[in-house]
N, CA, C and O atoms as a GROMACS GRO file, in nm:
protein
  504
    1UNK      N    1   0.092  -0.139   0.011
    1UNK     CA    2  -0.007   0.002   0.000
    1UNK      C    3   0.082   0.121   0.001
    1UNK      O    4   0.192   0.109   0.053
    2UNK      N    5   0.041   0.250  -0.057
    2UNK     CA    6   0.121   0.359  -0.074
    2UNK      C    7   0.036   0.465  -0.095
    2UNK      O    8  -0.024   0.493  -0.198
    3UNK      N    9   0.035   0.545   0.052
    3UNK     CA   10  -0.045   0.677   0.028
    3UNK      C   11  -0.002   0.805  -0.029
    3UNK      O   12   0.121   0.822  -0.032
    4UNK      N   13  -0.068   0.890  -0.071
    4UNK     CA   14  -0.031   0.986  -0.147
    4UNK      C   15  -0.046   1.137  -0.058
    4UNK      O   16  -0.080   1.135   0.061
    5UNK      N   17  -0.026   1.227  -0.110
    5UNK     CA   18  -0.025   1.389  -0.023
    5UNK      C   19  -0.172   1.398   0.011
    5UNK      O   20  -0.252   1.339  -0.061
    6UNK      N   21  -0.208   1.459   0.102
    6UNK     CA   22  -0.348   1.519   0.138
    6UNK      C   23  -0.288   1.673   0.190
    6UNK      O   24  -0.216   1.685   0.288
    7UNK      N   25  -0.327   1.772   0.114
    7UNK     CA   26  -0.239   1.908   0.105
    7UNK      C   27  -0.383   1.983   0.173
    7UNK      O   28  -0.487   2.012   0.113
    8UNK      N   29  -0.353   2.002   0.302
    8UNK     CA   30  -0.461   2.094   0.397
    8UNK      C   31  -0.405   2.255   0.374
    8UNK      O   32  -0.445   2.350   0.441
    9UNK      N   33  -0.337   2.261   0.299
    9UNK     CA   34  -0.292   2.443   0.250
    9UNK      C   35  -0.370   2.481   0.154
    9UNK      O   36  -0.378   2.603   0.144
   10UNK      N   37  -0.431   2.419   0.077
   10UNK     CA   38  -0.512   2.442  -0.052
   10UNK      C   39  -0.639   2.553   0.013
   10UNK      O   40  -0.676   2.561   0.130
   11UNK      N   41  -0.685   2.625  -0.094
   11UNK     CA   42  -0.766   2.745  -0.104
   11UNK      C   43  -0.891   2.714   0.002
   11UNK      O   44  -0.968   2.618  -0.007
   12UNK      N   45  -0.893   2.815   0.103
   12UNK     CA   46  -1.017   2.792   0.198
   12UNK      C   47  -1.163   2.783   0.158
   12UNK      O   48  -1.262   2.753   0.224
   13UNK      N   49  -1.147   2.817   0.033
   13UNK     CA   50  -1.305   2.873  -0.022
   13UNK      C   51  -1.344   2.764  -0.115
   13UNK      O   52  -1.455   2.758  -0.169
   14UNK      N   53  -1.242   2.672  -0.133
   14UNK     CA   54  -1.302   2.526  -0.239
   14UNK      C   55  -1.394   2.456  -0.151
   14UNK      O   56  -1.368   2.486  -0.034
   15UNK      N   57  -1.482   2.383  -0.159
   15UNK     CA   58  -1.571   2.348  -0.081
   15UNK      C   59  -1.539   2.198  -0.075
   15UNK      O   60  -1.504   2.135  -0.174
   16UNK      N   61  -1.557   2.128   0.085
   16UNK     CA   62  -1.499   2.017   0.089
   16UNK      C   63  -1.620   1.913   0.055
   16UNK      O   64  -1.729   1.927   0.111
   17UNK      N   65  -1.598   1.803  -0.043
   17UNK     CA   66  -1.680   1.724  -0.091
   17UNK      C   67  -1.626   1.564  -0.071
   17UNK      O   68  -1.508   1.538  -0.091
   18UNK      N   69  -1.704   1.480  -0.037
   18UNK     CA   70  -1.669   1.366  -0.028
   18UNK      C   71  -1.590   1.294  -0.124
   18UNK      O   72  -1.653   1.287  -0.229
   19UNK      N   73  -1.479   1.238  -0.132
   19UNK     CA   74  -1.428   1.160  -0.250
   19UNK      C   75  -1.396   1.016  -0.207
   19UNK      O   76  -1.338   1.008  -0.099
   20UNK      N   77  -1.427   0.891  -0.277
   20UNK     CA   78  -1.409   0.795  -0.248
   20UNK      C   79  -1.438   0.722  -0.379
   20UNK      O   80  -1.549   0.677  -0.406
   21UNK      N   81  -1.328   0.711  -0.462
   21UNK     CA   82  -1.343   0.650  -0.573
   21UNK      C   83  -1.237   0.540  -0.589
   21UNK      O   84  -1.140   0.541  -0.513
   22UNK      N   85  -1.250   0.441  -0.690
   22UNK     CA   86  -1.179   0.339  -0.706
   22UNK      C   87  -1.103   0.316  -0.836
   22UNK      O   88  -1.195   0.309  -0.918
   23UNK      N   89  -1.015   0.303  -0.887
   23UNK     CA   90  -0.996   0.289  -1.040
   23UNK      C   91  -0.910   0.168  -1.075
   23UNK      O   92  -0.799   0.140  -1.029
   24UNK      N   93  -1.002   0.084  -1.193
   24UNK     CA   94  -0.930  -0.049  -1.201
   24UNK      C   95  -0.821   0.000  -1.289
   24UNK      O   96  -0.859   0.066  -1.385
   25UNK      N   97  -0.671  -0.022  -1.273
   25UNK     CA   98  -0.586   0.055  -1.378
   25UNK      C   99  -0.575  -0.020  -1.486
   25UNK      O  100  -0.505   0.027  -1.576
   26UNK      N  101  -0.637  -0.150  -1.506
   26UNK     CA  102  -0.622  -0.261  -1.614
   26UNK      C  103  -0.731  -0.203  -1.690
   26UNK      O  104  -0.720  -0.252  -1.802
   27UNK      N  105  -0.821  -0.132  -1.689
   27UNK     CA  106  -0.944  -0.090  -1.779
   27UNK      C  107  -0.870   0.013  -1.891
   27UNK      O  108  -0.781   0.092  -1.861
   28UNK      N  109  -0.901   0.005  -1.967
   28UNK     CA  110  -0.844   0.056  -2.123
   28UNK      C  111  -0.882   0.195  -2.083
   28UNK      O  112  -0.787   0.270  -2.106
   29UNK      N  113  -0.986   0.258  -2.032
   29UNK     CA  114  -1.009   0.412  -2.032
   29UNK      C  115  -0.906   0.458  -1.933
   29UNK      O  116  -0.901   0.581  -1.928
   30UNK      N  117  -0.805   0.384  -1.835
   30UNK     CA  118  -0.722   0.437  -1.782
   30UNK      C  119  -0.580   0.370  -1.835
   30UNK      O  120  -0.510   0.316  -1.749
   31UNK      N  121  -0.537   0.370  -1.965
   31UNK     CA  122  -0.435   0.337  -2.011
   31UNK      C  123  -0.342   0.433  -2.010
   31UNK      O  124  -0.228   0.387  -2.019
   32UNK      N  125  -0.351   0.590  -1.998
   32UNK     CA  126  -0.245   0.672  -2.003
   32UNK      C  127  -0.212   0.668  -1.836
   32UNK      O  128  -0.145   0.763  -1.796
   33UNK      N  129  -0.240   0.599  -1.768
   33UNK     CA  130  -0.203   0.614  -1.615
   33UNK      C  131  -0.089   0.462  -1.615
   33UNK      O  132  -0.056   0.404  -1.512
   34UNK      N  133  -0.047   0.426  -1.746
   34UNK     CA  134   0.049   0.294  -1.750
   34UNK      C  135   0.195   0.348  -1.756
   34UNK      O  136   0.295   0.283  -1.729
   35UNK      N  137   0.189   0.507  -1.806
   35UNK     CA  138   0.291   0.552  -1.827
   35UNK      C  139   0.350   0.677  -1.734
   35UNK      O  140   0.270   0.766  -1.706
   36UNK      N  141   0.485   0.688  -1.686
   36UNK     CA  142   0.529   0.806  -1.572
   36UNK      C  143   0.474   0.977  -1.678
   36UNK      O  144   0.492   1.004  -1.797
   37UNK      N  145   0.412   1.052  -1.576
   37UNK     CA  146   0.327   1.149  -1.628
   37UNK      C  147   0.192   1.129  -1.688
   37UNK      O  148   0.125   1.225  -1.725
   38UNK      N  149   0.160   1.032  -1.698
   38UNK     CA  150   0.026   1.006  -1.772
   38UNK      C  151  -0.091   1.041  -1.693
   38UNK      O  152  -0.102   0.993  -1.580
   39UNK      N  153  -0.178   1.117  -1.736
   39UNK     CA  154  -0.325   1.148  -1.648
   39UNK      C  155  -0.404   1.109  -1.717
   39UNK      O  156  -0.388   1.082  -1.836
   40UNK      N  157  -0.542   1.096  -1.628
   40UNK     CA  158  -0.677   1.112  -1.683
   40UNK      C  159  -0.734   1.223  -1.592
   40UNK      O  160  -0.677   1.272  -1.495
   41UNK      N  161  -0.844   1.251  -1.635
   41UNK     CA  162  -0.937   1.344  -1.571
   41UNK      C  163  -1.062   1.270  -1.510
   41UNK      O  164  -1.102   1.178  -1.581
   42UNK      N  165  -1.133   1.289  -1.395
   42UNK     CA  166  -1.231   1.186  -1.337
   42UNK      C  167  -1.348   1.343  -1.320
   42UNK      O  168  -1.334   1.465  -1.313
   43UNK      N  169  -1.439   1.261  -1.318
   43UNK     CA  170  -1.597   1.333  -1.294
   43UNK      C  171  -1.586   1.307  -1.117
   43UNK      O  172  -1.662   1.222  -1.069
   44UNK      N  173  -1.504   1.371  -1.036
   44UNK     CA  174  -1.549   1.358  -0.903
   44UNK      C  175  -1.480   1.499  -0.831
   44UNK      O  176  -1.420   1.579  -0.903
   45UNK      N  177  -1.491   1.520  -0.703
   45UNK     CA  178  -1.426   1.595  -0.611
   45UNK      C  179  -1.551   1.724  -0.670
   45UNK      O  180  -1.664   1.700  -0.714
   46UNK      N  181  -1.485   1.862  -0.652
   46UNK     CA  182  -1.585   1.986  -0.696
   46UNK      C  183  -1.570   1.989  -0.818
   46UNK      O  184  -1.673   1.947  -0.871
   47UNK      N  185  -1.491   2.018  -0.895
   47UNK     CA  186  -1.487   2.023  -1.043
   47UNK      C  187  -1.412   1.918  -1.140
   47UNK      O  188  -1.375   1.929  -1.256
   48UNK      N  189  -1.403   1.813  -1.049
   48UNK     CA  190  -1.342   1.714  -1.156
   48UNK      C  191  -1.181   1.701  -1.077
   48UNK      O  192  -1.132   1.780  -0.997
   49UNK      N  193  -1.125   1.577  -1.129
   49UNK     CA  194  -0.965   1.546  -1.036
   49UNK      C  195  -0.923   1.521  -1.142
   49UNK      O  196  -0.991   1.498  -1.242
   50UNK      N  197  -0.771   1.524  -1.131
   50UNK     CA  198  -0.679   1.524  -1.263
   50UNK      C  199  -0.590   1.384  -1.182
   50UNK      O  200  -0.546   1.411  -1.070
   51UNK      N  201  -0.574   1.293  -1.216
   51UNK     CA  202  -0.483   1.174  -1.175
   51UNK      C  203  -0.379   1.168  -1.248
   51UNK      O  204  -0.387   1.140  -1.367
   52UNK      N  205  -0.258   1.193  -1.182
   52UNK     CA  206  -0.120   1.178  -1.240
   52UNK      C  207  -0.024   1.068  -1.190
   52UNK      O  208   0.009   1.066  -1.071
   53UNK      N  209   0.018   0.986  -1.267
   53UNK     CA  210   0.089   0.892  -1.238
   53UNK      C  211   0.239   0.941  -1.227
   53UNK      O  212   0.289   0.978  -1.333
   54UNK      N  213   0.313   0.946  -1.123
   54UNK     CA  214   0.424   1.004  -1.114
   54UNK      C  215   0.524   0.878  -1.146
   54UNK      O  216   0.611   0.897  -1.230
   55UNK      N  217   0.515   0.743  -1.079
   55UNK     CA  218   0.558   0.604  -1.114
   55UNK      C  219   0.507   0.533  -1.061
   55UNK      O  220   0.427   0.551  -0.969
   56UNK      N  221   0.553   0.403  -1.122
   56UNK     CA  222   0.469   0.277  -1.107
   56UNK      C  223   0.424   0.250  -0.957
   56UNK      O  224   0.355   0.148  -0.948
   57UNK      N  225   0.440   0.301  -0.868
   57UNK     CA  226   0.392   0.304  -0.735
   57UNK      C  227   0.336   0.446  -0.667
   57UNK      O  228   0.314   0.458  -0.547
   58UNK      N  229   0.319   0.545  -0.761
   58UNK     CA  230   0.317   0.678  -0.706
   58UNK      C  231   0.208   0.741  -0.795
   58UNK      O  232   0.205   0.723  -0.917
   59UNK      N  233   0.121   0.812  -0.729
   59UNK     CA  234  -0.022   0.850  -0.816
   59UNK      C  235  -0.066   0.959  -0.766
   59UNK      O  236  -0.092   0.948  -0.646
   60UNK      N  237  -0.092   1.096  -0.825
   60UNK     CA  238  -0.154   1.176  -0.724
   60UNK      C  239  -0.287   1.221  -0.826
   60UNK      O  240  -0.292   1.224  -0.949
   61UNK      N  241  -0.414   1.261  -0.702
   61UNK     CA  242  -0.520   1.272  -0.748
   61UNK      C  243  -0.534   1.447  -0.724
   61UNK      O  244  -0.536   1.482  -0.606
   62UNK      N  245  -0.542   1.533  -0.807
   62UNK     CA  246  -0.547   1.703  -0.765
   62UNK      C  247  -0.673   1.738  -0.811
   62UNK      O  248  -0.714   1.686  -0.915
   63UNK      N  249  -0.743   1.819  -0.748
   63UNK     CA  250  -0.899   1.893  -0.763
   63UNK      C  251  -0.859   1.967  -0.856
   63UNK      O  252  -0.745   2.012  -0.858
   64UNK      N  253  -0.952   1.990  -0.949
   64UNK     CA  254  -0.942   2.088  -1.086
   64UNK      C  255  -1.006   2.228  -1.039
   64UNK      O  256  -1.021   2.321  -1.119
   65UNK      N  257  -1.034   2.236  -0.939
   65UNK     CA  258  -1.110   2.382  -0.912
   65UNK      C  259  -0.994   2.469  -0.849
   65UNK      O  260  -0.939   2.457  -0.739
   66UNK      N  261  -0.974   2.549  -0.939
   66UNK     CA  262  -0.868   2.658  -0.905
   66UNK      C  263  -0.880   2.708  -0.801
   66UNK      O  264  -0.991   2.722  -0.751
   67UNK      N  265  -0.765   2.751  -0.737
   67UNK     CA  266  -0.767   2.779  -0.607
   67UNK      C  267  -0.735   2.945  -0.568
   67UNK      O  268  -0.711   3.009  -0.466
   68UNK      N  269  -0.748   2.971  -0.706
   68UNK     CA  270  -0.775   3.154  -0.733
   68UNK      C  271  -0.905   3.185  -0.768
   68UNK      O  272  -0.945   3.148  -0.878
   69UNK      N  273  -0.978   3.249  -0.693
   69UNK     CA  274  -1.107   3.291  -0.671
   69UNK      C  275  -1.185   3.144  -0.745
   69UNK      O  276  -1.223   3.137  -0.862
   70UNK      N  277  -1.195   3.037  -0.645
   70UNK     CA  278  -1.262   2.926  -0.692
   70UNK      C  279  -1.399   2.962  -0.697
   70UNK      O  280  -1.456   2.855  -0.715
   71UNK      N  281  -1.469   3.035  -0.693
   71UNK     CA  282  -1.615   3.053  -0.689
   71UNK      C  283  -1.645   3.059  -0.846
   71UNK      O  284  -1.751   3.020  -0.895
   72UNK      N  285  -1.532   3.115  -0.921
   72UNK     CA  286  -1.560   3.142  -1.063
   72UNK      C  287  -1.570   3.040  -1.127
   72UNK      O  288  -1.493   2.947  -1.104
   73UNK      N  289  -1.656   3.030  -1.214
   73UNK     CA  290  -1.716   2.905  -1.298
   73UNK      C  291  -1.611   2.869  -1.381
   73UNK      O  292  -1.583   2.749  -1.388
   74UNK      N  293  -1.555   2.939  -1.437
   74UNK     CA  294  -1.453   2.907  -1.563
   74UNK      C  295  -1.312   2.865  -1.488
   74UNK      O  296  -1.216   2.842  -1.561
   75UNK      N  297  -1.296   2.855  -1.336
   75UNK     CA  298  -1.156   2.845  -1.287
   75UNK      C  299  -1.146   2.677  -1.275
   75UNK      O  300  -1.146   2.614  -1.169
   76UNK      N  301  -1.139   2.625  -1.400
   76UNK     CA  302  -1.086   2.480  -1.388
   76UNK      C  303  -0.978   2.444  -1.448
   76UNK      O  304  -0.964   2.452  -1.570
   77UNK      N  305  -0.898   2.403  -1.374
   77UNK     CA  306  -0.745   2.356  -1.410
   77UNK      C  307  -0.738   2.231  -1.492
   77UNK      O  308  -0.804   2.130  -1.467
   78UNK      N  309  -0.640   2.244  -1.608
   78UNK     CA  310  -0.622   2.128  -1.692
   78UNK      C  311  -0.487   2.113  -1.734
   78UNK      O  312  -0.421   2.218  -1.735
   79UNK      N  313  -0.427   2.005  -1.769
   79UNK     CA  314  -0.285   1.970  -1.814
   79UNK      C  315  -0.282   2.065  -1.943
   79UNK      O  316  -0.371   2.066  -2.027
   80UNK      N  317  -0.171   2.142  -1.946
   80UNK     CA  318  -0.089   2.193  -2.041
   80UNK      C  319  -0.053   2.093  -2.148
   80UNK      O  320  -0.011   1.979  -2.126
   81UNK      N  321  -0.076   2.154  -2.274
   81UNK     CA  322  -0.051   2.058  -2.402
   81UNK      C  323   0.078   1.988  -2.408
   81UNK      O  324   0.097   1.878  -2.461
   82UNK      N  325   0.178   2.074  -2.338
   82UNK     CA  326   0.325   2.028  -2.300
   82UNK      C  327   0.290   1.894  -2.216
   82UNK      O  328   0.364   1.797  -2.238
   83UNK      N  329   0.199   1.881  -2.136
   83UNK     CA  330   0.209   1.789  -2.039
   83UNK      C  331   0.348   1.805  -1.939
   83UNK      O  332   0.412   1.709  -1.895
   84UNK      N  333   0.374   1.923  -1.917
   84UNK     CA  334   0.481   1.950  -1.812
   84UNK      C  335   0.431   2.051  -1.678
   84UNK      O  336   0.505   2.060  -1.579
   85UNK      N  337   0.310   2.119  -1.684
   85UNK     CA  338   0.255   2.160  -1.586
   85UNK      C  339   0.093   2.183  -1.620
   85UNK      O  340   0.044   2.172  -1.732
   86UNK      N  341   0.016   2.221  -1.489
   86UNK     CA  342  -0.100   2.241  -1.485
   86UNK      C  343  -0.156   2.369  -1.510
   86UNK      O  344  -0.066   2.453  -1.502
   87UNK      N  345  -0.275   2.424  -1.541
   87UNK     CA  346  -0.299   2.578  -1.566
   87UNK      C  347  -0.464   2.590  -1.603
   87UNK      O  348  -0.540   2.525  -1.674
   88UNK      N  349  -0.478   2.718  -1.509
   88UNK     CA  350  -0.620   2.754  -1.545
   88UNK      C  351  -0.634   2.841  -1.665
   88UNK      O  352  -0.590   2.954  -1.643
   89UNK      N  353  -0.679   2.826  -1.774
   89UNK     CA  354  -0.720   2.900  -1.884
   89UNK      C  355  -0.801   3.055  -1.830
   89UNK      O  356  -0.788   3.164  -1.886
   90UNK      N  357  -0.859   3.035  -1.746
   90UNK     CA  358  -0.925   3.140  -1.711
   90UNK      C  359  -0.866   3.269  -1.657
   90UNK      O  360  -0.873   3.380  -1.710
   91UNK      N  361  -0.799   3.230  -1.527
   91UNK     CA  362  -0.738   3.332  -1.471
   91UNK      C  363  -0.566   3.349  -1.520
   91UNK      O  364  -0.500   3.451  -1.502
   92UNK      N  365  -0.517   3.226  -1.585
   92UNK     CA  366  -0.356   3.233  -1.591
   92UNK      C  367  -0.287   3.157  -1.522
   92UNK      O  368  -0.174   3.123  -1.558
   93UNK      N  369  -0.339   3.119  -1.414
   93UNK     CA  370  -0.240   3.058  -1.270
   93UNK      C  371  -0.178   2.944  -1.337
   93UNK      O  372  -0.235   2.907  -1.440
   94UNK      N  373  -0.081   2.887  -1.303
   94UNK     CA  374  -0.009   2.804  -1.357
   94UNK      C  375   0.039   2.686  -1.220
   94UNK      O  376   0.064   2.737  -1.111
   95UNK      N  377   0.046   2.580  -1.229
   95UNK     CA  378   0.073   2.445  -1.113
   95UNK      C  379   0.200   2.376  -1.163
   95UNK      O  380   0.220   2.380  -1.284
   96UNK      N  381   0.279   2.318  -1.090
   96UNK     CA  382   0.338   2.208  -1.127
   96UNK      C  383   0.239   2.093  -1.126
   96UNK      O  384   0.118   2.096  -1.105
   97UNK      N  385   0.327   1.976  -1.158
   97UNK     CA  386   0.240   1.834  -1.164
   97UNK      C  387   0.189   1.802  -1.033
   97UNK      O  388   0.094   1.725  -1.019
   98UNK      N  389   0.256   1.868  -0.920
   98UNK     CA  390   0.225   1.805  -0.812
   98UNK      C  391   0.118   1.921  -0.736
   98UNK      O  392   0.085   1.897  -0.620
   99UNK      N  393   0.069   2.034  -0.797
   99UNK     CA  394  -0.049   2.119  -0.775
   99UNK      C  395   0.018   2.264  -0.673
   99UNK      O  396  -0.048   2.350  -0.615
  100UNK      N  397   0.150   2.253  -0.679
  100UNK     CA  398   0.203   2.369  -0.639
  100UNK      C  399   0.210   2.518  -0.720
  100UNK      O  400   0.274   2.518  -0.826
  101UNK      N  401   0.165   2.608  -0.689
  101UNK     CA  402   0.146   2.733  -0.756
  101UNK      C  403   0.303   2.776  -0.809
  101UNK      O  404   0.398   2.791  -0.732
  102UNK      N  405   0.311   2.792  -0.956
  102UNK     CA  406   0.438   2.854  -1.009
  102UNK      C  407   0.404   2.970  -1.110
  102UNK      O  408   0.476   3.005  -1.203
  103UNK      N  409   0.312   3.011  -1.084
  103UNK     CA  410   0.262   3.163  -1.172
  103UNK      C  411   0.122   3.185  -1.174
  103UNK      O  412   0.038   3.099  -1.147
  104UNK      N  413   0.091   3.341  -1.216
  104UNK     CA  414  -0.014   3.353  -1.221
  104UNK      C  415  -0.070   3.419  -1.057
  104UNK      O  416   0.004   3.418  -0.959
  105UNK      N  417  -0.184   3.463  -1.056
  105UNK     CA  418  -0.233   3.510  -0.947
  105UNK      C  419  -0.266   3.437  -0.826
  105UNK      O  420  -0.294   3.504  -0.727
  106UNK      N  421  -0.267   3.327  -0.821
  106UNK     CA  422  -0.291   3.197  -0.730
  106UNK      C  423  -0.205   3.197  -0.639
  106UNK      O  424  -0.091   3.183  -0.681
  107UNK      N  425  -0.218   3.210  -0.512
  107UNK     CA  426  -0.128   3.218  -0.414
  107UNK      C  427  -0.122   3.056  -0.331
  107UNK      O  428  -0.027   3.015  -0.264
  108UNK      N  429  -0.224   2.999  -0.353
  108UNK     CA  430  -0.281   2.868  -0.269
  108UNK      C  431  -0.236   2.769  -0.371
  108UNK      O  432  -0.213   2.809  -0.485
  109UNK      N  433  -0.222   2.630  -0.336
  109UNK     CA  434  -0.152   2.531  -0.412
  109UNK      C  435  -0.314   2.443  -0.446
  109UNK      O  436  -0.410   2.473  -0.375
  110UNK      N  437  -0.326   2.360  -0.531
  110UNK     CA  438  -0.442   2.314  -0.552
  110UNK      C  439  -0.475   2.196  -0.451
  110UNK      O  440  -0.376   2.140  -0.404
  111UNK      N  441  -0.578   2.158  -0.417
  111UNK     CA  442  -0.598   2.048  -0.308
  111UNK      C  443  -0.580   1.911  -0.375
  111UNK      O  444  -0.611   1.881  -0.491
  112UNK      N  445  -0.527   1.836  -0.286
  112UNK     CA  446  -0.477   1.691  -0.334
  112UNK      C  447  -0.591   1.624  -0.252
  112UNK      O  448  -0.667   1.672  -0.168
  113UNK      N  449  -0.580   1.503  -0.299
  113UNK     CA  450  -0.674   1.346  -0.258
  113UNK      C  451  -0.593   1.255  -0.196
  113UNK      O  452  -0.489   1.244  -0.262
  114UNK      N  453  -0.593   1.211  -0.133
  114UNK     CA  454  -0.508   1.075  -0.090
  114UNK      C  455  -0.545   0.972  -0.181
  114UNK      O  456  -0.662   0.962  -0.219
  115UNK      N  457  -0.416   0.861  -0.237
  115UNK     CA  458  -0.414   0.778  -0.306
  115UNK      C  459  -0.334   0.663  -0.253
  115UNK      O  460  -0.223   0.674  -0.201
  116UNK      N  461  -0.389   0.572  -0.268
  116UNK     CA  462  -0.367   0.419  -0.231
  116UNK      C  463  -0.356   0.331  -0.357
  116UNK      O  464  -0.436   0.334  -0.451
  117UNK      N  465  -0.249   0.253  -0.347
  117UNK     CA  466  -0.250   0.146  -0.468
  117UNK      C  467  -0.256   0.044  -0.399
  117UNK      O  468  -0.178   0.031  -0.304
  118UNK      N  469  -0.340  -0.045  -0.428
  118UNK     CA  470  -0.327  -0.238  -0.404
  118UNK      C  471  -0.337  -0.292  -0.524
  118UNK      O  472  -0.430  -0.271  -0.602
  119UNK      N  473  -0.234  -0.368  -0.545
  119UNK     CA  474  -0.267  -0.421  -0.699
  119UNK      C  475  -0.244  -0.343  -0.810
  119UNK      O  476  -0.147  -0.282  -0.853
  120UNK      N  477  -0.388  -0.365  -0.853
  120UNK     CA  478  -0.391  -0.322  -1.018
  120UNK      C  479  -0.516  -0.205  -0.989
  120UNK      O  480  -0.569  -0.142  -1.080
  121UNK      N  481  -0.554  -0.189  -0.825
  121UNK     CA  482  -0.664  -0.064  -0.806
  121UNK      C  483  -0.602   0.064  -0.732
  121UNK      O  484  -0.530   0.059  -0.633
  122UNK      N  485  -0.635   0.159  -0.786
  122UNK     CA  486  -0.583   0.306  -0.735
  122UNK      C  487  -0.733   0.348  -0.649
  122UNK      O  488  -0.837   0.362  -0.714
  123UNK      N  489  -0.729   0.363  -0.503
  123UNK     CA  490  -0.839   0.463  -0.443
  123UNK      C  491  -0.809   0.565  -0.433
  123UNK      O  492  -0.686   0.576  -0.434
  124UNK      N  493  -0.878   0.685  -0.419
  124UNK     CA  494  -0.858   0.809  -0.397
  124UNK      C  495  -0.965   0.849  -0.326
  124UNK      O  496  -1.074   0.841  -0.382
  125UNK      N  497  -0.959   0.899  -0.195
  125UNK     CA  498  -1.032   0.956  -0.095
  125UNK      C  499  -0.973   1.044  -0.044
  125UNK      O  500  -0.868   1.088  -0.093
  126UNK      N  501  -1.039   1.103   0.094
  126UNK     CA  502  -1.029   1.226   0.116
  126UNK      C  503  -1.045   1.189   0.277
  126UNK      O  504  -1.043   1.279   0.361
   0.00000   0.00000   0.00000
């Protein structure tokens, strides 16, 4: 079992919601998670979750709700076309692949959910 990070320094205005998802990593829809820095979007969390594979044993689950003005409907973070960082096209904030702020008006990191890998199953919880 491997647990991921849970960042309590995320923007205080992002609502807390229950997250309890299970991904079967052998499922074709999660094929991108079979390579390092591969990612998928999930319909979970507040505005969605980005799951990123760091390596075969470590995954991150990051909330897509931008930490800058999280109440703005357009504040949804996505993976940049380069696959090297995360960005919010609405406000221009940028984050590294761990959810830490690297540019733009955001000052808080993105919320992270806990991850646990058990065999071929990845559990995402808070």
